[in-house]
N, C-alpha and C positions, 0 to 999 in steps of 0.2 A: 335611691341615695346618691348610688354612684354618678347618675347623671347629673344630679345637682353639682358634685364635687368636678366633674367635667367642665359644668358651664362656668365655675369660679375659676378653674385653671385658665379657660380661654379668654375669660375677662381679665385676669392678671396679665396674660401675654398681649392683649391686643389693646385694651383700653388704659392698662398700667394705672389704675385708679386703686391706691392702697386703701384708703378709708371706705371705698365701697366694698372692695373684697374682703375686708375684715368684718364690716357688718354683715356681708354674705353668709360668712364662714362660721361666725359667732355661734348660731343656733345648734350647727353639727357639733362643733367642740363641746358644748354644754350637753347636747344629748348622749353622745358616746363617753365624755367623761374619762378620757383615758390621760391619767397625770402628766407623763412628760410632754404629751401635746399640749395639754392646757396651759402647761408653765411656759412652754416656747411660744404659743399664742400669747399669752399675757406680756411676755418680754417684748414681742413685736409691737403690739398695741400700745405700750409705755413707752417705746422708744418712738414710736410715731408721734405720740402726743408730746415728748419733748421736743421733738423737731418741730411741731407746729408752734409751740410756746416760743421756742427761739425765733422763729419766722417772724411770729406778731410782735415780738419786742425789737425787732429791727436787727438783731444780732447777723453780721454776713458769717458764712460757713462755706468756705470753697468745697468742703469734703460733702455737702447736702445731696448732690446728685448721686454720687456713689454709695452714700448711705440708703437713700431712697431703694435704689436698685438692689441693695443688699437685703432690705426689708422684704421688699417684694419676693426675692428669690427664697428667702426663708418662709414666707408665707406660701409660696408655690410648692415647697418640699412638705409643709405640713398636710397640704391636700392629699400629698401621694401616701404619706404615713397614715394619714387617718384611712384612705381608701384600702390600704393594706390591712389596718387594724379590723375594719369592718368585713373584708373578705375572710380573714382568720376567724371570724364569728359566724358569718352566714354562709361562706363556701364549704360545703361538707368535705372536700378531698384537702383543702388548707386547713380546716380546723382540726381535721384528724393529724394531719403531718406537724401541726403547730404545737399539738398537745404531746406528741411523740418526741418531737425535738426538745421541747421544755424538761420532759422527764428524763431524757438519755443522753443529749448532747454535751460534751465537756468542754468544748472549745476547739478551735482549729490548731492548737500546740499539743494538745492530746490526740487529736485526730492524726495528725501527721507520725507521732509516735507509732501509734497502732497500724497504720498503713505500712510504714517501714519495718515494723517488727514482723508483721504478717509476711512480707517479702523474704526476711531471714529465716523466720522459722520454717517456711514451707520450702526454701532451699535447703536448709539441714535436714529435713525430713526426706527430701529426694535422694540426699547422699545415703540415705540408710541402705545397708546390704541385706537387710531381712525383708525380702519382698515376697508374700507368699503367694503360690501359685492360682489363687482365685482372687487374689487382690484384697483379701481380708486380713485381720490380723492388726498389730500395732502399729504400722504404717498407714494402714487404710483408716484406723480409727483416728489417727492424727489428722490426716487429711480431712475426715469429715469434720473433727472439731474446729480446726483451723477456718475451714471455708464457711461453716456456719457463722462463726462469731465475726468473720471479715464481713461478710453479707450483711449481716445485721447492724455493722459499723457503717458500713456504705450508705444503708436505707436510712439511718439515723442522720447521717450528715446532709444526705440528700434533702431530707425534709426540713432540716435546721435552714439550709441555703434557700429553698423555693419559699420559706416564709419569713426570712430574716428581713430586717428593717434595713434602712440605709448604712452601708457600711462607712466606717471611719478610714481615713487614708491608712491608719496603721493596720486595720483589719484587712482591707484591701491588698497591703502589702504582703502579709502573711499568706493569703489565699493564692495570690500572683505566685510566690516561691513556691508554695505546694504544687500547683497545677503543672508548673515546667520542671518538677523537681526528676531526676533521674533514679531516684532512690524508692520511689512507689511504683507500683504497677501502671502500664500504660492504660490498661481497662479502667482502673480506679480514677485515674484522672479525666478520662474520657466521660466516665458518668457524671463526676462533679462539675465538669464543663458544660453539660446539658442542663443540670440544675441551675447553674448560673444563668444560662439561656432564658430558661423557663421564668426564672424571678426577673431579669433584667427586661424582658420582652412585654411583662405584665404590670410591673410597678416602677416608676423610674427611680434609679440609683445610678448615677454617672460613675461611680466606682465600681460598680459590678460590670459597666459597659467597659470602662478603661481596662480592667481585668480580663475581658473577653479580646480586647484589641492586644493588650500585652501578651497573652497565651498564644494568639494565632501569630505574632511576629517572632516570639522567643521558643517556642516549643520545638523539639526535634522530631516528633511523632506526627506523623502526618494525619493519623487517625483523629488526635487530639487538636491539630491545627484546625482540621475542616470542619470539626465541631464546633470551635470558636469562632470560625468564618460565618457559618450557618447561624450562630447566635448572634454576631454583630448584623447580619442581613435581617434576621427577623425582628431584631429589637430597633432597627434603623429610624423607624417613625418616630421613636419617642425621643430621639437624641439629636437628630439632624440640625436642629435649631436652638440646641442647648449651649449658651455661653461659655459653659465650664469645660465642655469637651469638645467644643467646635474645631478648635486649632488641630487637636489631636486626629479627630475624624478627617479633616481636611488633608493632613499629611498622609493619612493612610491612604485616603481616595486618590492622591495624585500618583501613586505608584502603580505603574502600567501592568505588572504582574498581578496587584490586588483586582485592579479593573478586569482583567481577563478571567480572574478566577471568580468575580461576582457576576460578571456577565453569563459564564457557564452556569453558575449556580442557578441564576434566572431562568434559564434555558431548562434545567433540570427541574426546577419547580413546575415549569408548566408542564413538562412531560409526567410528572406526578400526577397532575391533575387529571390526565387523560387515562388514569389506570382504569377505571371501570368500563371505559369505552375499549381499551386495547383488551381487557379480558372478555368483553363480548365478542371481538374480532376472533380471538383464540378459541373460545367455546363454541361459537356459532359459525363459524367460517374454517378456519384452520383444523381444529380436531375432528370434526364431523367428516370432513374429507379424508384424513388420515383413517378413521375407524372404517369408512366405506369401502377404501381401498385394501383393508385387512379383514376379510369376512370370517374372523375366527369367533365371532360371537361374542365379543366381550363389550361390557358398557362402558364408556367413557368416564364414567364415575366409580367404578370398582375396577380399577387396573389391577387390583391386587389378586384378581381371580386367574391372573396369567401366571400360572403358578408351577406348571411341570415341564420337564423337558421335552415332551411331544408337542405342548404348545408353542412353546419356543421354537422348536424346529419347524412348526407350520408358519410361524411368524415370518421367518427368514427364510423359507424354502427357496431352493436355487429355482424350482418351476414355476415360481411366483410369475403373475402377468406383468410383463414389461411395462405396461402402461401403468398399471397401479403402483408399481416401483417408482416410476418417474412422477407420478401424481404426488406419492408420499414424499420425495425426496424435495419436490418443490414446496410442499406445504411448510416441511421441516425448515426449509432455507428461508422461507417467508418469516417464520416465527424467529429464527435466528438474527435474520436482518432487522427485524423489529426490535430485538433485545439490542443489537448493536447501535440502533439510533437512539437508544435510552427508554424505549418503552417498559413499562413495569409488567412483564407478562406473567409473573408469578402472584401477582396480587390476588386475583379470582380464587387460586388454589389454596392459598394459605389464609384468606379472609375469614374461613370457617372454622378455623382453627385457634381464634383468639378468646375462646371461651374456657380455656383451660385454667387450674388455680393459679397456676404461675403469673397470668395477667392481672389477677385481682390486686397486686402490689405494684404502686405507681411506679418505683424506680425501675421494676424489670422492664418495663417498655423501653428504657432508655439505655439500658445495661449492654454492654458490647458483649458479644457472644463469646463465651469462655467455658471450657469443660468443667472448670472448678465451680462453677454455681451450685450451690447446696441442691437446687432442684433437679440436677442432672446427675445424683449420686448412683441411680441404676444403671447408668448408660457410661460411667467412669473406666471401669476396666473390662478386660476381655475383648472379643473379636467385635462385639457391638460397638464398643469405642473406636475401635479400627475403623470399622465401616463409617461411623459418625465423623471421625477425624478427616477421612478421604474425602467424603461428601461434602463437609462444610469448607474445607480448604479448596476445594475445587469448583464447587457451584457457585453461582452469582447470586446467592441468596442474601438478603440483607439480614442485619442481626435479629430481628424480629421473628422471621420468616425461620432462621437457623433454629431458634428456640422451639419453634411449634414443631419442627422436623425432629429435633433430638427427644422432645418429651413425647411423642408417640412411636417413637422408633422402637423401643423395648416390645410394645404390644404388636407391632406388625412383625417383628423378628419371632415372637412367641407363636403368633398365629401361623407363620409360615411353617413352623418347625411341627406344629402340631396338626397339620392338614394329612388328610388320608384320600388318595397316596400321598406320599411324600413330596412337598414341594421343594423350591429352590432353597437350599442350605446356604447360610451364611458364608461359609467356604465358597460356595460357588460364586457369589455375588463379590466376595473380596477379591477372588482370582480374576474375575472379569472387569471389575471397575477400572484397575489403571489403563487397560489398553482403550476401553470406551470412553474415558474421561481425559486423557492425558492432554487432547486438544483445547481441553478449557483452561489450563494453566496458561496464563500470560502474564507478561510484565506489567500490563495496566492494572492487574489487581492491586499494587501497592501504589498506585498514581494518586494524585490529589483528585481528580476529577472521579475516579471509581470508588474511593472512600466517601466522597461526598454524594455521590449518587446513592450508594447504598445506605447512609445515615437517613439522608431526606426520605428514602423509602421507608425506613422504620418510622420516622416522624410521620409520614402520611397515614401509615397505619394506625400511630396512636390517635392522632386527631380525627380520624372517621371511623374507628371501630372500637375504640375502647371505652369502658363505661365512664372513665374519668373526662372525657371529652368535652361534655357540655359545662365543665368547671374551668376551662381554660380557652382563651382566645386562638382560634384557628389562624396560624401565619401563613396559610397557603393562599391567600390572596395577596400575597407579596407582588409587587409591580416595582420596577426599577424608576418607575415615573416618582415615586415618593421619595426617592433619593435626592440629596443635595443638586441645587440646580448646576453644580460645576460639572456633575456627571453627564450633562447633556451633550458635552463634547467628547466622550470617550469613543476611541477608534475602534472599540470592541461592538458598538451598538448595531453596525449593518448585519454582523453574524447573528446576533439576536432578532433582528427584522426579517433576516432570510429564514430562519428558524420558524417564527411566528407566522410569515407567508407560507411555507410549505406546509406546516400542520393546521393550517386554516383558524388561528386565532387572529380574526379579522379584526373583531372590536379593540384588542390590545394592541395591534398593530397600528390601527387608528391613533390610539390614545398616545402610542410611542412617536408617531408623528408629529402629533399636536405639541408635545412636550420638546421634543429635540428641535423642530423647526428647520427649514432648509438653510437658514443662514448660518448655523453651527456645523454644516456638512463641509465647510472648507477645509476642516481639520483630516477629513477621511481621505482615503486614496481615491484616484478618478474613479477605477473600477466600482468601488463602495459606493461613490456619489451616484453614478450611473444606476446601480442597482436601486439606491433607496429611492431616486425619481422614478424609476419603473414601477416600484412597488407602490409607492406614493399614490400613482396614477389609478394604479389597477384597484387599489381599495376604495378609491373615491368612485370607479366604476361600479364596483360592488355595492356600494351605500347608494347607488342610482344617482350620484352627484356629478353627472357628465360635465356640467361647465368646470367644477372643481377640477375633474380630472384633466379637462383641457388647460387649464391655469397651471397644474402641477409639471404637466408634460412640456408646456411651453418654457418654464423655469429650466427645466433640464435640456431643452433644446438650445436655448439661448447661453447656457453655460457650457453645453459640449455639442456644437454645431456640427462637429462631424461624426457625431454618433448615429449609425445608421438604423440600430434597432428603437432608439429614443424617438427619432423623426418619423419612423414608420408607425409607432405607437401613438405618435402626435396625430398624425393625418387621420388614422381609422376613427380617432376619437372627434376630431373635429367633424367629420361626417356623420358620426352618431349624435353629435349635437346641433347638427344641421347649418354648421357654419360653412358653406359649400364655398363661397368664394375663397375664403383663408385656406381652405382644404385644396383647392385647385391649384392656389399659389405655393404651398408647400409641396404638393407633391410633383410639381415640375421640375425642380432639381433633383429628385430623387430619381425620376424617370429619365433623365439626362445621364445621370450616373450610373443607373442600373438598367440600362435601355431592354434586357433579355429576362428581366426579373418580372415573372408572372403577378407578383402581389402589386407591384406599382403600376403595371399595365392596367391591372383590374382597379385600382385607386383611381387612376385616373379617368377612366371610364366611368365610374360612380362618381366622381365630381361633374364630369359634363352632364350626366343624367339628372343630377341633382340641381345643376343650372338650366335645366330644360333643353339641353343640347344632345338629346338622345340620337338625333341622325348623326351628328359628329361621333357619337361613340360607337354606333354599329359598326364600322368597318374592322376597328381593333377587337371589339367583342367577337365579331365572327371570326377573326384570325385565332383569337384565344381559344374560343371553343373548337376549333378545328384542330390546333396543336394539343389541347389539353381537355380532350372529350369526357374524361371521367372527373374533371371538377365540377360539382354541382353548383358552386357558387357562380362561377363564370357562366355556365348554362343557363341559370335562374337569372342571372343579370341581362343576358342576350333576350331571353323571352319577355322580359319587362321592358326592354329597350325597342323590340318589335312591336308590342302593345301600345308605346308611348308614341310610336310614329305612325301609327293606324294600321298597323298589319296585324289585325286582330286573329285571323285565320291560322297564320304562321306562329303566333304568339300561343295559340292553343294547343297545336301540334307539340310545339317545346316544352310548355307546361305540363301535358299528358304524360309525355316521356318522363319527366322529372317526378312526377307524383306516384309513377310507377317504379322509380328507383330507391331502395331502401337508404342510400346515402342521403337522398334529398329530402326523405321524410325525416330523417334524424336532424338534418340541417334546418326543416321546416320547424322542428319542435324547439330549437334553441333561441335562444334569448340575449338582451343586452349584457346579462350576467355573465356568459360564457365567452362573448367577444363582441366588442363594439362595431364590428363590421357586420355583423348579423342584424340587420335591421329589416325593412319590408322587403328589401331585395330577396332573400332567402325563403321568403314566405309563400312557397309555391301554390299552397291552397288559395290563399288570398289572391294571387295572381290570375289562377284559372278562373276563379269567380268573377273577377273585374273583366276578364276577356270572354267569358260566355255573356255577360250583361251587356257588352258593347256589341255583341252580335245577336242580342234581343233573345237569348236562349235564357228567359227569366227563371223558370221553373229549377233547372240544375244549379242556375248561379245562385239563387235564393237558398237551396239546400246548403250548397257550400259556405255561404255566409253564415248560415244558422249552425252549422256544424263548427266554424271557426270563432264564432262569437256566442256567448251563452244567451244574450237578450235577443228578441226577434228584430229583424230588419224592417223598419216602417218607413224608411226614406231611402233616397238615391245614394249609393255610395259615395 
């Protein structure tokens, strides 16, 4: 059904045939029989019939084009409202949320009163002087009552937003004022912004999208702003071509600070999608190495077994082997470096803790971490609360993982205190934590990038692990190439390209280059343009498009004729593409400019050999091999030149020395994927086989050919 609606929407946008679209939509309108949608459909059909009647009668109407556009727009909106209605009936999550909202939601005005009243009553309860030692009594009961009612209010509002139809201008204004208000709790505003995002990214509503833009622009709370920005990015595909919001979106995207943040957001989205890979690295490479270096018999999956002072003393004994300590430090630093680069190293550890009852409530997946959540009542008081506060403030856990940690903390503490012999006490942990964790406190915790990264990680857990995930479209396929075409000139794109290249997102990088095109790169700095040409060429090599790589490098060289790395890459790629004459012309100026550079002497010799001038290349190759005896490529080139000049016995001696060298065997296995310089020249096994064949040593030659190629050799090479 949704596919049919999608097709009708696409036809409305592309063909703009109102009569055809009315005919296509009528069976669906009749089938679902939604009174307000049926009424609107009939009004559009009636207005369209009047328009045709006036046209047939020859009445001029200068407003006819605008009226036609208006009718198309109204019909387009009907398709979205009908799709929302169908989802309310057929999507289990939305159906449950819609029923809840219908029963309990009293409107945005009442909601605002309740949220503001909660802040006031909580503040008054906090001022009470009667605070029982164990956190019980009248004040504790007040907190419990307030928090439970408050969370119920939020859950109802969340349910109403995600299932609400298109907002009127008046409704949008009220929600806008509420979400940027300083009189409600920041966590409440953040949760409701997430609800607006979920609704806006699934069902077209330009007023909801406009609210996200307004909240991002006007809110003073970074957490709320960044949630709104993520909502804008994840919803962009629906609104980038919508005439009613296009101008506002264009104004937003023209701001350079917004461009920087959206580019960073895109990078963070890609890093989120590598969470599973990063988890494997941590669990298969880093943690086992740490555990092997600490032979105290602890299973990596049962770290709570480290429970006694004796075990701790053994772990950190001053007699520990220096090599083990060094290995541990390197492993921990590797993990810390992964985290600094944006890796989600905690995903694997917490992914198994998302089956708790807490996560059976949809809104809880989007709730900012707060100790006042009713589900955390057991850890709200006492030393457990102190421990939780320290860890959640100082640790780089996302909100979802903080809730997972908090929910299991009471059972962990209880288990520790009941062990025999006694394990670490909570007092021991509290005393140790500040000294151990003080280094985690950083100004970046309150930064926009940090707040956004943790929110994206929480969202990634929802769309990968929650039972609700199948009822929502996964937005983590987001790519900036779906943004409006004006974004192609963003000066932040080279930063994104470098990140994609470093993390080996080559397919996405190729899409980025196809989208931006080199003629947009004039907006970039010279260094950024050079990097773009270099990466563009390397990605073409990765795709085995050597001719394409030559063309890309040539553009770069023509644009920056004095850039030596570009010219070097160009010559190497020309040789790989067998454009020998052009390679010879291009390497000449480089050799003159850098006469002592081994790379250019090597490339010059390669050019001569490629042009069947091996005798002319021999003197320079002999000299290079003498001056650089440990360079396997130069040695291999000399061997081939000897063979090409008829000196097969000398070539055999050279090749045999190379086959006995580990460096050369590694070079022998390299392919064009690694470096276009590596062609047949570095294939020493192949060279030795040819050399033996030239000397009539057929048996050994055939054996080498057979080892080099999987199929039998049946003809002269």
